[in-house]
Structure formats: structure tokens, C-alpha cells
NUFI-358194 format. One record per residue (C-alpha): residue in one letter; residue number from 1; x, y, z. Coordinates in nm, 2 decimals. Each point is the difference from the previous one (the first is absolute). Layout:
N
+---------+-----+--------+--------+--------+
: residuo : num :      X :      Y :      Z :
+---------+-----+--------+--------+--------+
:       A : NUM :      X :      Y :      Z :
...
+---------+-----+--------+--------+--------+
//
This chain:
426
+---------+-----+--------+--------+--------+
: residuo : num :      X :      Y :      Z :
+---------+-----+--------+--------+--------+
:       M :   1 :   2.46 :   4.18 : -29.45 :
:       S :   2 :  -0.03 :   0.13 :   0.33 :
:       V :   3 :  -0.11 :   0.33 :   0.05 :
:       A :   4 :   0.18 :   0.34 :   0.19 :
:       P :   5 :  -0.16 :   0.04 :   0.34 :
:       K :   6 :  -0.23 :   0.30 :   0.08 :
:       D :   7 :   0.19 :   0.35 :   0.11 :
:       K :   8 :   0.37 :  -0.13 :  -0.22 :
:       N :   9 :   0.23 :   0.24 :  -0.05 :
:       A :  10 :  -0.30 :   0.30 :   0.04 :
:       W :  11 :   0.31 :   0.25 :   0.08 :
:       L :  12 :   0.10 :  -0.08 :  -0.35 :
:       W :  13 :  -0.27 :  -0.06 :  -0.21 :
:       I :  14 :  -0.22 :   0.29 :   0.11 :
:       P :  15 :   0.19 :   0.30 :  -0.10 :
:       F :  16 :   0.08 :  -0.11 :  -0.32 :
:       L :  17 :  -0.39 :  -0.13 :  -0.09 :
:       Y :  18 :  -0.17 :   0.31 :   0.13 :
:       F :  19 :   0.30 :   0.24 :  -0.12 :
:       T :  20 :  -0.04 :  -0.16 :  -0.35 :
:       Q :  21 :  -0.42 :   0.04 :   0.02 :
:       G :  22 :   0.06 :   0.40 :   0.08 :
:       I :  23 :   0.20 :   0.07 :  -0.30 :
:       P :  24 :  -0.24 :  -0.06 :  -0.26 :
:       Y :  25 :  -0.32 :   0.14 :   0.19 :
:       I :  26 :   0.18 :   0.35 :   0.06 :
:       L :  27 :   0.13 :   0.04 :  -0.38 :
:       V :  28 :  -0.36 :  -0.07 :  -0.09 :
:       V :  29 :  -0.21 :   0.19 :   0.17 :
:       T :  30 :   0.25 :   0.32 :   0.17 :
:       V :  31 :   0.31 :  -0.02 :  -0.22 :
:       S :  32 :  -0.21 :   0.02 :  -0.32 :
:       V :  33 :  -0.16 :   0.31 :   0.12 :
:       I :  34 :   0.37 :   0.17 :   0.05 :
:       M :  35 :   0.07 :  -0.11 :  -0.30 :
:       Y :  36 :  -0.24 :   0.12 :  -0.22 :
:       K :  37 :  -0.02 :   0.29 :   0.20 :
:       R :  38 :   0.37 :   0.09 :  -0.12 :
:       L :  39 :  -0.10 :  -0.08 :  -0.35 :
:       G :  40 :  -0.29 :   0.25 :  -0.02 :
:       I :  41 :  -0.29 :  -0.20 :   0.11 :
:       G :  42 :  -0.29 :   0.20 :   0.16 :
:       N :  43 :  -0.12 :  -0.07 :   0.36 :
:       A :  44 :  -0.32 :  -0.06 :  -0.09 :
:       E :  45 :   0.09 :  -0.29 :  -0.28 :
:       I :  46 :   0.28 :  -0.11 :   0.21 :
:       G :  47 :  -0.24 :  -0.09 :   0.31 :
:       L :  48 :  -0.28 :  -0.19 :  -0.20 :
:       Y :  49 :   0.22 :  -0.16 :  -0.20 :
:       T :  50 :   0.28 :  -0.08 :   0.27 :
:       S :  51 :  -0.31 :  -0.11 :   0.22 :
:       W :  52 :  -0.14 :  -0.24 :  -0.28 :
:       L :  53 :   0.30 :  -0.18 :   0.08 :
:       Y :  54 :  -0.12 :  -0.09 :   0.35 :
:       L :  55 :  -0.27 :  -0.27 :  -0.22 :
:       P :  56 :   0.19 :  -0.27 :   0.02 :
:       W :  57 :   0.06 :  -0.03 :   0.37 :
:       V :  58 :  -0.39 :   0.06 :   0.01 :
:       I :  59 :  -0.11 :  -0.28 :  -0.17 :
:       K :  60 :   0.32 :  -0.26 :   0.09 :
:       P :  61 :  -0.24 :  -0.18 :   0.19 :
:       L :  62 :  -0.19 :  -0.14 :  -0.34 :
:       W :  63 :   0.31 :  -0.22 :  -0.05 :
:       S :  64 :   0.13 :   0.03 :   0.32 :
:       P :  65 :  -0.14 :  -0.41 :   0.03 :
:       I :  66 :   0.19 :  -0.08 :  -0.29 :
:       V :  67 :   0.34 :   0.07 :   0.18 :
:       D :  68 :  -0.15 :  -0.20 :   0.30 :
:       L :  69 :  -0.10 :  -0.28 :  -0.21 :
:       N :  70 :   0.26 :  -0.10 :  -0.25 :
:       G :  71 :   0.37 :   0.03 :   0.08 :
:       T :  72 :   0.21 :   0.10 :   0.28 :
:       K :  73 :  -0.02 :   0.38 :   0.16 :
:       R :  74 :   0.39 :   0.00 :  -0.03 :
:       K :  75 :  -0.01 :  -0.10 :  -0.37 :
:       W :  76 :  -0.27 :   0.29 :  -0.09 :
:       F :  77 :   0.17 :   0.24 :   0.15 :
:       L :  78 :   0.34 :  -0.07 :  -0.19 :
:       G :  79 :  -0.20 :   0.01 :  -0.34 :
:       M :  80 :  -0.14 :   0.33 :   0.08 :
:       Q :  81 :   0.30 :   0.17 :   0.12 :
:       L :  82 :   0.16 :  -0.11 :  -0.32 :
:       L :  83 :  -0.33 :   0.15 :  -0.21 :
:       I :  84 :   0.05 :   0.37 :   0.18 :
:       S :  85 :   0.37 :   0.01 :  -0.09 :
:       M :  86 :  -0.07 :  -0.04 :  -0.39 :
:       A :  87 :  -0.29 :   0.22 :   0.08 :
:       F :  88 :   0.24 :   0.29 :   0.15 :
:       L :  89 :   0.24 :  -0.05 :  -0.32 :
:       G :  90 :  -0.26 :   0.05 :  -0.21 :
:       I :  91 :  -0.09 :   0.35 :   0.16 :
:       G :  92 :   0.37 :   0.10 :  -0.02 :
:       L :  93 :   0.05 :  -0.10 :  -0.37 :
:       F :  94 :  -0.40 :   0.18 :  -0.12 :
:       L :  95 :   0.10 :   0.31 :   0.20 :
:       P :  96 :   0.15 :   0.21 :  -0.34 :
:       S :  97 :  -0.27 :  -0.11 :  -0.19 :
:       N :  98 :  -0.27 :   0.25 :  -0.09 :
:       S :  99 :  -0.29 :  -0.21 :   0.14 :
:       F : 100 :   0.21 :  -0.08 :   0.34 :
:       F : 101 :  -0.31 :   0.13 :   0.18 :
:       I : 102 :  -0.23 :  -0.31 :  -0.14 :
:       I : 103 :   0.29 :  -0.22 :  -0.04 :
:       T : 104 :   0.14 :   0.04 :   0.34 :
:       L : 105 :  -0.34 :  -0.03 :   0.17 :
:       A : 106 :  -0.11 :  -0.30 :  -0.13 :
:       F : 107 :   0.38 :  -0.16 :   0.11 :
:       F : 108 :  -0.10 :   0.14 :   0.35 :
:       W : 109 :  -0.35 :  -0.17 :  -0.05 :
:       M : 110 :   0.20 :  -0.31 :  -0.05 :
:       A : 111 :   0.24 :   0.03 :   0.26 :
:       A : 112 :  -0.31 :   0.08 :   0.22 :
:       F : 113 :  -0.16 :  -0.32 :  -0.03 :
:       A : 114 :   0.31 :  -0.21 :   0.02 :
:       S : 115 :   0.09 :   0.17 :   0.34 :
:       A : 116 :  -0.39 :  -0.01 :   0.15 :
:       T : 117 :   0.07 :  -0.38 :  -0.10 :
:       N : 118 :   0.31 :   0.01 :   0.17 :
:       D : 119 :  -0.17 :   0.14 :   0.28 :
:       I : 120 :  -0.23 :  -0.27 :   0.03 :
:       A : 121 :   0.30 :  -0.26 :   0.01 :
:       S : 122 :   0.21 :   0.14 :   0.22 :
:       D : 123 :  -0.28 :   0.08 :   0.28 :
:       G : 124 :  -0.10 :  -0.38 :  -0.03 :
:       Y : 125 :   0.35 :  -0.10 :   0.02 :
:       Y : 126 :   0.01 :   0.22 :   0.31 :
:       M : 127 :  -0.26 :  -0.14 :   0.18 :
:       I : 128 :   0.03 :  -0.33 :  -0.05 :
:       G : 129 :   0.38 :  -0.02 :   0.08 :
:       L : 130 :  -0.06 :   0.19 :   0.32 :
:       T : 131 :  -0.17 :  -0.06 :   0.32 :
:       Q : 132 :  -0.26 :   0.26 :   0.18 :
:       K : 133 :   0.23 :   0.12 :   0.23 :
:       K : 134 :   0.33 :   0.03 :  -0.27 :
:       Q : 135 :  -0.30 :   0.15 :  -0.22 :
:       S : 136 :  -0.05 :   0.29 :   0.23 :
:       F : 137 :   0.36 :   0.00 :   0.09 :
:       F : 138 :   0.13 :   0.08 :  -0.32 :
:       I : 139 :  -0.26 :   0.22 :  -0.13 :
:       G : 140 :   0.20 :   0.29 :   0.11 :
:       L : 141 :   0.33 :  -0.16 :  -0.21 :
:       R : 142 :  -0.23 :  -0.03 :  -0.30 :
:       S : 143 :  -0.15 :   0.30 :   0.02 :
:       T : 144 :   0.30 :   0.18 :   0.03 :
:       F : 145 :   0.17 :  -0.19 :  -0.28 :
:       Y : 146 :  -0.33 :   0.08 :  -0.24 :
:       R : 147 :   0.05 :   0.39 :   0.12 :
:       L : 148 :   0.40 :  -0.01 :  -0.06 :
:       A : 149 :  -0.08 :  -0.19 :  -0.37 :
:       M : 150 :  -0.25 :   0.34 :  -0.09 :
:       V : 151 :   0.29 :   0.22 :   0.18 :
:       T : 152 :   0.17 :  -0.11 :  -0.22 :
:       G : 153 :  -0.17 :   0.05 :  -0.27 :
:       Q : 154 :  -0.14 :   0.34 :   0.09 :
:       G : 155 :   0.36 :   0.06 :   0.12 :
:       L : 156 :   0.28 :  -0.14 :  -0.16 :
:       L : 157 :  -0.19 :  -0.04 :  -0.36 :
:       V : 158 :  -0.08 :   0.36 :  -0.04 :
:       I : 159 :   0.31 :   0.12 :   0.21 :
:       F : 160 :   0.20 :  -0.22 :  -0.32 :
:       A : 161 :  -0.29 :   0.12 :  -0.29 :
:       G : 162 :   0.06 :   0.40 :   0.16 :
:       F : 163 :   0.41 :  -0.04 :  -0.05 :
:       L : 164 :  -0.07 :  -0.16 :  -0.34 :
:       E : 165 :  -0.20 :   0.33 :  -0.08 :
:       N : 166 :   0.27 :   0.21 :   0.12 :
:       Q : 167 :   0.28 :  -0.19 :  -0.17 :
:       Y : 168 :  -0.16 :  -0.06 :  -0.34 :
:       G : 169 :  -0.22 :   0.32 :   0.00 :
:       D : 170 :  -0.27 :  -0.22 :  -0.15 :
:       N : 171 :  -0.33 :  -0.12 :   0.20 :
:       T : 172 :  -0.06 :  -0.30 :  -0.22 :
:       K : 173 :   0.31 :  -0.14 :  -0.02 :
:       A : 174 :   0.05 :   0.02 :   0.36 :
:       W : 175 :  -0.29 :  -0.20 :   0.07 :
:       S : 176 :   0.03 :  -0.25 :  -0.26 :
:       V : 177 :   0.35 :  -0.10 :   0.18 :
:       T : 178 :  -0.17 :   0.03 :   0.37 :
:       M : 179 :  -0.25 :  -0.23 :  -0.13 :
:       I : 180 :   0.22 :  -0.28 :  -0.18 :
:       S : 181 :   0.21 :   0.04 :   0.31 :
:       A : 182 :  -0.31 :  -0.11 :   0.20 :
:       A : 183 :  -0.07 :  -0.28 :  -0.19 :
:       V : 184 :   0.37 :  -0.14 :   0.10 :
:       L : 185 :  -0.05 :   0.06 :   0.33 :
:       M : 186 :  -0.35 :  -0.22 :  -0.04 :
:       I : 187 :   0.23 :  -0.30 :  -0.11 :
:       V : 188 :   0.25 :   0.02 :   0.27 :
:       L : 189 :  -0.27 :   0.01 :   0.24 :
:       T : 190 :  -0.18 :  -0.32 :  -0.20 :
:       I : 191 :   0.35 :  -0.18 :   0.04 :
:       S : 192 :  -0.01 :   0.07 :   0.34 :
:       N : 193 :  -0.33 :  -0.13 :   0.08 :
:       F : 194 :   0.06 :  -0.31 :  -0.18 :
:       F : 195 :   0.31 :  -0.05 :   0.27 :
:       T : 196 :  -0.13 :   0.07 :   0.32 :
:       A : 197 :  -0.38 :  -0.11 :  -0.01 :
:       P : 198 :  -0.03 :  -0.30 :   0.13 :
:       K : 199 :  -0.23 :  -0.28 :  -0.14 :
:       F : 200 :  -0.28 :  -0.01 :   0.24 :
:       E : 201 :  -0.25 :  -0.15 :  -0.32 :
:       E : 202 :   0.16 :  -0.28 :  -0.18 :
:       T : 203 :  -0.26 :  -0.28 :   0.15 :
:       T : 204 :  -0.32 :   0.05 :   0.09 :
:       T : 205 :  -0.07 :   0.27 :   0.23 :
:       E : 206 :  -0.27 :  -0.01 :   0.30 :
:       P : 207 :  -0.36 :  -0.08 :  -0.12 :
:       T : 208 :  -0.12 :   0.34 :   0.12 :
:       E : 209 :   0.23 :   0.22 :  -0.26 :
:       K : 210 :  -0.15 :  -0.11 :  -0.27 :
:       P : 211 :  -0.33 :   0.08 :  -0.12 :
:       A : 212 :  -0.25 :  -0.26 :  -0.11 :
:       G : 213 :  -0.13 :   0.22 :  -0.27 :
:       F : 214 :   0.05 :   0.34 :  -0.19 :
:       F : 215 :  -0.33 :   0.14 :   0.09 :
:       E : 216 :  -0.02 :  -0.13 :   0.34 :
:       V : 217 :   0.31 :   0.19 :   0.06 :
:       F : 218 :  -0.20 :   0.34 :  -0.03 :
:       A : 219 :  -0.34 :  -0.16 :   0.18 :
:       T : 220 :   0.22 :  -0.11 :   0.32 :
:       F : 221 :   0.15 :   0.36 :   0.00 :
:       F : 222 :  -0.28 :   0.20 :  -0.01 :
:       K : 223 :  -0.20 :  -0.19 :   0.26 :
:       K : 224 :   0.28 :   0.06 :   0.28 :
:       H : 225 :  -0.14 :   0.17 :   0.28 :
:       Q : 226 :  -0.04 :   0.41 :  -0.03 :
:       I : 227 :   0.14 :  -0.02 :  -0.34 :
:       G : 228 :  -0.18 :   0.31 :  -0.04 :
:       V : 229 :   0.16 :   0.22 :   0.22 :
:       A : 230 :   0.32 :  -0.17 :  -0.05 :
:       L : 231 :   0.03 :   0.15 :  -0.36 :
:       L : 232 :  -0.20 :   0.33 :   0.09 :
:       F : 233 :   0.38 :   0.01 :   0.18 :
:       V : 234 :   0.17 :  -0.13 :  -0.23 :
:       L : 235 :  -0.14 :   0.24 :  -0.24 :
:       T : 236 :   0.04 :   0.32 :   0.20 :
:       Y : 237 :   0.38 :  -0.05 :   0.18 :
:       R : 238 :   0.15 :   0.15 :  -0.27 :
:       L : 239 :  -0.23 :   0.21 :  -0.11 :
:       G : 240 :   0.19 :   0.31 :   0.04 :
:       E : 241 :   0.31 :  -0.13 :  -0.05 :
:       S : 242 :  -0.12 :  -0.15 :  -0.34 :
:       Q : 243 :   0.00 :   0.38 :  -0.15 :
:       L : 244 :   0.30 :   0.11 :   0.19 :
:       V : 245 :   0.24 :  -0.25 :  -0.18 :
:       K : 246 :  -0.12 :   0.16 :  -0.36 :
:       M : 247 :   0.04 :   0.33 :   0.08 :
:       A : 248 :   0.31 :   0.02 :   0.23 :
:       S : 249 :   0.28 :  -0.04 :  -0.25 :
:       P : 250 :  -0.20 :   0.25 :  -0.25 :
:       F : 251 :  -0.03 :   0.20 :   0.27 :
:       L : 252 :   0.40 :   0.07 :   0.08 :
:       L : 253 :   0.06 :   0.00 :  -0.38 :
:       D : 254 :  -0.26 :   0.29 :  -0.09 :
:       D : 255 :   0.15 :   0.36 :  -0.05 :
:       L : 256 :  -0.09 :   0.21 :   0.30 :
:       G : 257 :  -0.30 :   0.18 :  -0.24 :
:       V : 258 :  -0.21 :  -0.29 :  -0.05 :
:       G : 259 :   0.02 :  -0.12 :   0.42 :
:       G : 260 :   0.31 :  -0.22 :  -0.01 :
:       L : 261 :   0.33 :   0.03 :   0.17 :
:       A : 262 :   0.23 :   0.01 :  -0.29 :
:       Y : 263 :   0.26 :  -0.27 :   0.13 :
:       S : 264 :   0.18 :  -0.19 :  -0.28 :
:       T : 265 :  -0.05 :  -0.36 :  -0.11 :
:       E : 266 :   0.34 :  -0.08 :   0.17 :
:       A : 267 :  -0.12 :   0.20 :   0.35 :
:       V : 268 :  -0.28 :  -0.18 :   0.01 :
:       G : 269 :   0.14 :  -0.38 :  -0.05 :
:       T : 270 :   0.28 :   0.13 :   0.29 :
:       I : 271 :  -0.25 :   0.07 :   0.25 :
:       Y : 272 :  -0.23 :  -0.29 :  -0.02 :
:       G : 273 :   0.31 :  -0.25 :  -0.06 :
:       T : 274 :   0.22 :   0.11 :   0.35 :
:       V : 275 :  -0.19 :   0.10 :   0.28 :
:       G : 276 :  -0.34 :  -0.12 :  -0.17 :
:       V : 277 :   0.15 :  -0.34 :   0.02 :
:       I : 278 :   0.14 :   0.02 :   0.33 :
:       M : 279 :  -0.34 :   0.10 :   0.20 :
:       L : 280 :  -0.18 :  -0.25 :  -0.24 :
:       S : 281 :   0.22 :  -0.30 :   0.14 :
:       L : 282 :  -0.05 :   0.12 :   0.37 :
:       G : 283 :  -0.36 :   0.07 :  -0.04 :
:       G : 284 :  -0.06 :  -0.36 :  -0.18 :
:       I : 285 :   0.19 :  -0.20 :   0.21 :
:       L : 286 :  -0.13 :   0.12 :   0.36 :
:       G : 287 :  -0.35 :   0.01 :  -0.13 :
:       G : 288 :   0.07 :  -0.40 :  -0.06 :
:       I : 289 :   0.20 :  -0.04 :   0.36 :
:       L : 290 :  -0.31 :   0.21 :   0.17 :
:       I : 291 :  -0.31 :  -0.22 :  -0.14 :
:       S : 292 :   0.27 :  -0.33 :   0.03 :
:       R : 293 :  -0.01 :   0.12 :   0.38 :
:       D : 294 :  -0.35 :   0.16 :   0.05 :
:       G : 295 :  -0.23 :  -0.17 :  -0.26 :
:       L : 296 :  -0.19 :   0.18 :  -0.26 :
:       K : 297 :  -0.23 :   0.17 :   0.22 :
:       K : 298 :   0.19 :   0.22 :   0.19 :
:       W : 299 :   0.18 :   0.20 :  -0.27 :
:       M : 300 :  -0.28 :   0.03 :  -0.27 :
:       L : 301 :  -0.09 :   0.29 :   0.07 :
:       P : 302 :   0.34 :   0.15 :   0.10 :
:       M : 303 :   0.11 :  -0.12 :  -0.36 :
:       L : 304 :  -0.25 :   0.12 :  -0.18 :
:       L : 305 :   0.04 :   0.34 :   0.12 :
:       S : 306 :   0.37 :   0.00 :  -0.09 :
:       L : 307 :  -0.08 :  -0.08 :  -0.35 :
:       N : 308 :  -0.25 :   0.28 :  -0.04 :
:       L : 309 :   0.11 :   0.32 :   0.20 :
:       P : 310 :   0.33 :   0.05 :  -0.14 :
:       N : 311 :  -0.21 :   0.05 :  -0.34 :
:       A : 312 :  -0.11 :   0.36 :   0.18 :
:       L : 313 :   0.39 :   0.10 :  -0.05 :
:       Y : 314 :  -0.01 :   0.02 :  -0.34 :
:       A : 315 :  -0.32 :   0.26 :   0.00 :
:       I : 316 :   0.19 :   0.20 :   0.20 :
:       L : 317 :   0.27 :  -0.02 :  -0.23 :
:       A : 318 :  -0.27 :   0.07 :  -0.31 :
:       I : 319 :  -0.15 :   0.29 :   0.22 :
:       T : 320 :   0.36 :   0.17 :   0.07 :
:       Q : 321 :   0.19 :  -0.11 :  -0.30 :
:       T : 322 :   0.31 :   0.00 :   0.24 :
:       T : 323 :   0.27 :  -0.13 :  -0.22 :
:       S : 324 :   0.23 :  -0.05 :   0.27 :
:       L : 325 :   0.19 :  -0.35 :   0.02 :
:       Y : 326 :  -0.04 :  -0.05 :   0.35 :
:       A : 327 :  -0.39 :   0.07 :  -0.03 :
:       V : 328 :  -0.04 :  -0.27 :  -0.28 :
:       V : 329 :   0.28 :  -0.27 :   0.10 :
:       G : 330 :  -0.14 :   0.04 :   0.40 :
:       T : 331 :  -0.37 :  -0.08 :  -0.16 :
:       V : 332 :   0.17 :  -0.27 :  -0.26 :
:       V : 333 :   0.12 :  -0.15 :   0.37 :
:       I : 334 :  -0.35 :   0.01 :   0.14 :
:       E : 335 :  -0.18 :  -0.14 :  -0.25 :
:       Q : 336 :   0.18 :  -0.29 :  -0.06 :
:       F : 337 :   0.06 :  -0.09 :   0.37 :
:       G : 338 :  -0.38 :   0.02 :   0.05 :
:       Y : 339 :  -0.03 :  -0.20 :  -0.35 :
:       G : 340 :   0.24 :  -0.30 :   0.09 :
:       F : 341 :  -0.18 :   0.01 :   0.35 :
:       G : 342 :  -0.33 :   0.01 :  -0.10 :
:       F : 343 :   0.00 :  -0.27 :  -0.29 :
:       A : 344 :   0.11 :  -0.21 :   0.23 :
:       A : 345 :  -0.32 :  -0.03 :   0.16 :
:       F : 346 :  -0.21 :   0.00 :  -0.30 :
:       M : 347 :   0.24 :  -0.27 :  -0.14 :
:       M : 348 :  -0.07 :  -0.24 :   0.31 :
:       Y : 349 :  -0.39 :   0.05 :  -0.03 :
:       L : 350 :   0.00 :  -0.11 :  -0.37 :
:       I : 351 :   0.14 :  -0.30 :   0.10 :
:       Y : 352 :  -0.23 :  -0.06 :   0.24 :
:       V : 353 :  -0.29 :   0.04 :  -0.26 :
:       A : 354 :   0.14 :  -0.28 :  -0.18 :
:       E : 355 :   0.07 :  -0.23 :   0.28 :
:       G : 356 :  -0.18 :  -0.36 :  -0.05 :
:       A : 357 :  -0.01 :  -0.24 :  -0.30 :
:       S : 358 :   0.15 :   0.18 :  -0.33 :
:       K : 359 :   0.15 :   0.24 :   0.20 :
:       T : 360 :   0.29 :   0.10 :  -0.36 :
:       S : 361 :  -0.33 :   0.07 :  -0.20 :
:       H : 362 :  -0.23 :   0.22 :   0.34 :
:       Y : 363 :   0.34 :   0.15 :   0.01 :
:       A : 364 :  -0.04 :   0.13 :  -0.37 :
:       I : 365 :  -0.33 :   0.12 :   0.02 :
:       A : 366 :   0.06 :   0.18 :   0.28 :
:       T : 367 :   0.28 :   0.18 :  -0.15 :
:       G : 368 :  -0.21 :   0.00 :  -0.30 :
:       F : 369 :  -0.21 :   0.26 :   0.19 :
:       M : 370 :   0.28 :   0.20 :   0.16 :
:       A : 371 :   0.09 :   0.07 :  -0.36 :
:       L : 372 :  -0.31 :   0.11 :  -0.10 :
:       G : 373 :   0.02 :   0.22 :   0.32 :
:       M : 374 :   0.30 :   0.16 :  -0.17 :
:       M : 375 :  -0.08 :  -0.01 :  -0.36 :
:       L : 376 :  -0.38 :   0.19 :   0.03 :
:       P : 377 :   0.14 :   0.27 :   0.18 :
:       G : 378 :   0.31 :   0.02 :  -0.20 :
:       M : 379 :  -0.19 :   0.04 :  -0.33 :
:       L : 380 :  -0.17 :   0.28 :   0.11 :
:       S : 381 :   0.31 :   0.18 :   0.19 :
:       G : 382 :   0.13 :   0.21 :  -0.27 :
:       Y : 383 :  -0.35 :   0.13 :  -0.10 :
:       I : 384 :  -0.01 :   0.11 :   0.37 :
:       Q : 385 :   0.30 :   0.17 :   0.02 :
:       E : 386 :  -0.02 :   0.24 :  -0.31 :
:       W : 387 :  -0.31 :   0.02 :   0.13 :
:       L : 388 :   0.06 :   0.13 :   0.36 :
:       G : 389 :   0.36 :   0.08 :  -0.06 :
:       Y : 390 :   0.25 :  -0.18 :   0.19 :
:       D : 391 :  -0.10 :   0.21 :   0.39 :
:       G : 392 :  -0.30 :  -0.12 :  -0.07 :
:       F : 393 :   0.05 :  -0.37 :  -0.09 :
:       F : 394 :   0.21 :  -0.06 :   0.28 :
:       I : 395 :  -0.28 :   0.10 :   0.23 :
:       W : 396 :  -0.22 :  -0.18 :  -0.17 :
:       V : 397 :   0.23 :  -0.34 :   0.02 :
:       V : 398 :   0.01 :   0.06 :   0.38 :
:       I : 399 :  -0.37 :   0.03 :   0.02 :
:       A : 400 :  -0.02 :  -0.34 :  -0.25 :
:       A : 401 :   0.19 :  -0.18 :   0.32 :
:       L : 402 :  -0.34 :   0.06 :   0.26 :
:       P : 403 :  -0.23 :  -0.33 :  -0.12 :
:       A : 404 :   0.27 :  -0.25 :   0.08 :
:       F : 405 :  -0.03 :   0.13 :   0.39 :
:       F : 406 :  -0.37 :  -0.04 :  -0.04 :
:       V : 407 :   0.01 :  -0.35 :  -0.15 :
:       L : 408 :   0.27 :  -0.11 :   0.23 :
:       R : 409 :  -0.24 :   0.03 :   0.31 :
:       Y : 410 :  -0.22 :  -0.28 :  -0.15 :
:       L : 411 :   0.32 :  -0.24 :  -0.06 :
:       K : 412 :  -0.02 :  -0.34 :   0.18 :
:       Y : 413 :   0.30 :  -0.23 :   0.01 :
:       P : 414 :   0.17 :  -0.20 :   0.25 :
:       E : 415 :   0.21 :   0.27 :   0.24 :
:       D : 416 :   0.29 :  -0.21 :   0.01 :
:       Y : 417 :   0.06 :  -0.08 :  -0.36 :
:       G : 418 :   0.33 :  -0.02 :  -0.11 :
:       K : 419 :   0.13 :  -0.02 :   0.35 :
:       K : 420 :   0.32 :  -0.21 :   0.03 :
:       T : 421 :  -0.15 :  -0.19 :   0.35 :
:       A : 422 :  -0.32 :  -0.04 :  -0.20 :
:       E : 423 :  -0.16 :  -0.36 :  -0.04 :
:       T : 424 :   0.01 :  -0.11 :  -0.38 :
:       N : 425 :  -0.08 :  -0.30 :  -0.19 :
:       D : 426 :   0.31 :  -0.03 :  -0.21 :
+---------+-----+--------+--------+--------+
//
């Protein structure tokens, strides 16, 4: 059986694959926060328990060689996507139970492990199916559809939940229907990926794609040049954002008396699902195009700035405690554009770190460290917010972004990496 050529139908399968990758991630790590907040769970418990859900993404390198060595990436991601659908269905069905918190957390864990494995397979498929110049060109499209999925979850699904809250007058029933709907969405996306993803791996892949053994995967990764500095950069790149993402929605939802802005569930979903999605898309697409045109080196600092500077706007909102729709929407517009723009550089750097043999497993290790950089600060975010209040918390978030800028000074990588005209071995 012939293997599909590299770059085949990339405009078709990349949007579907990365939209599907983003849906479970946003539901597990962000929408779960909103859901539990609406069901009466406190900020400290929300920050702690939902941050633990990052763990599968942190430790996924432990089983990434299994994905690398057994079967095809396509079969792996299709199987995991189906499992994720079942997990969300379980959450929806058990939310009305008396022990909903423990049971739904267990299903979120199931979804998280399946989602992390889906990431390993999807990212490996991306690197196998595209030449390097196409990897950099499509990084913006890939990042955009991943972020579109996140805004779909945090936007459209939350709007839907808010609408149902008003219709039913029962938050539990509203969120139960919402999570069942998310399960249906995942099934539809799984079917779409089955038909759109080419069979790149139906015969033996190049030797460079297959690691020689389980332990060699890890040994070769940690022998990479400047790996210590690289991992420190990966851990700190999103240090501020990792805390902001946990408390941004509670901030908008909480009452004025405790420092929040008292927005409704539907309003929060609408803000992120309208202007947020547009600006996020523009930022991600522009970031990918610029890296493809000029290389990663030129845009790393501007993109790091664009990811972190908008966090200061949340501090201003919290200090002034303005409920102005213009101020809140303006903050989301700038933040989402900056997030999409800034994340393009981060994803391209992770691909650079994974270069060489066993790139699927090495990319999983790199993104595992990225997840660790999200999990540990996120676990403390609720406690820090309760200690400092929302105004002090968002000021702290701005300060927490500084270490990445210090580490960037010592980071070494090819100036033209990701540039469309750069020499490649593909």
C-alpha cells in the first residue's frame, strides 16, 4: 500500500486535527473551572484540583515511546478521541449525583490522560506529515484552530451553559446537558478526522522517526545542546499566564463584594466566543506567517511580550473594579490577540527542541515540561488569589512573567529556524 506524500491535504486535516486537540484540553483545564464555580465549589479547591488535571500532560513523555513504537499515530489519535467522547458523556450523566465532584473529577482525569495521548499522536503525525518549511508555515493555522477550539469551549459551550442555566433555573441540569453536548461534538470531530487525515504511516517510516528503545528516547533528549536553558525557558514562558488562566473566569463571575465583576455565565462565554475568537485567529495566523517569512529569532522577543503584557490589563480591571463592557471586551481583545501571536513562537521553539531522531517522543517530553510550567503555578493560583485579592493577584501575575525574559538572553537557536527559505533535510 502506498504512503501519502508529505504535505498532502494539509489545509484540510490540520484544522480538523488541532481543533479536536484543543476541545478536550480547554474543557478539562478551563471550562471545568467555570463549571465548578457555578456549582458552588470554592476558588482554593478549584485552583488545586483542576490544576492537578494538568498532570497527564506533564508525565505523558513516560508513555510517548509506546505511541512512537506501536501502531500508527493516526490510529492512536482516533482511538483517544473516541475515549474522550465517552469521558465527557460520563461527566454529563453523573453531574446530577450527590457525589458529583469526586465522580466528575475521575472522568476529567480519564479525559485528561486520553487527551494527553491524543496530543502525542497528533503532534507526531504533524511532524511526520509535513516538511520543516511547511511546519513553520502551518504553525499559525495549527495554533489558530487549537485556540479556536479553546474559545469554542470557553466561549460557545459556556454561552450554551449560561443559556440553559436561565432556561432551567438549575445549574446542575444546565451543565449536565452541556457536557453531553460536548461528548457529541467530540464524536463528530473524531469521524471528521477519520475521513480527512491521510494515511502517512501505512508502511515503514524513515528510521529517524522510530526510536531504538524506550530509555534511549529520554537519554537522547537530555543530551541535546543547551537543554537545561531550553527547559528553563519552557517552564517560565507561561508562568504568568498559567495563574491568570485559572482565575480570569472566577474574577469575571465573582460578586463585586469580593472583588469580582459580577458577570453572568452567558456574558463571559459571549465575550470569549465573539471578539475573542476573531482576535485570537488573527494573532495566531499572523504569528505563523511572520515566523515563516523571517525566522523565529526576529520574532521571539516581540511574541513573548505580546503574550505577557496584556496581563497588566486584568490588574487595571481588578484595581478599578470597573464593570464597563467596553473595558472588559477591550481587555479580552488585546489579550486574545497577544495570546495567539505570542503562542506561535512558543510552539515553533518546542518543535526546534524536538528536532532529530524520535521527534514525536521528544516533542512530547518538551510539551510535558510546558504542562508542568502550567500545573504547579496553577495549583497555587487560588490560594494566592484568596490571600492577595484579585487586584494583588493580577499584579503578581504581571511580575511572574519576568523570569522568561531573563532566560531568553541565554537561549541559542538558529536565527532562520522556521523560515520558509531555510535549508532543511526534508
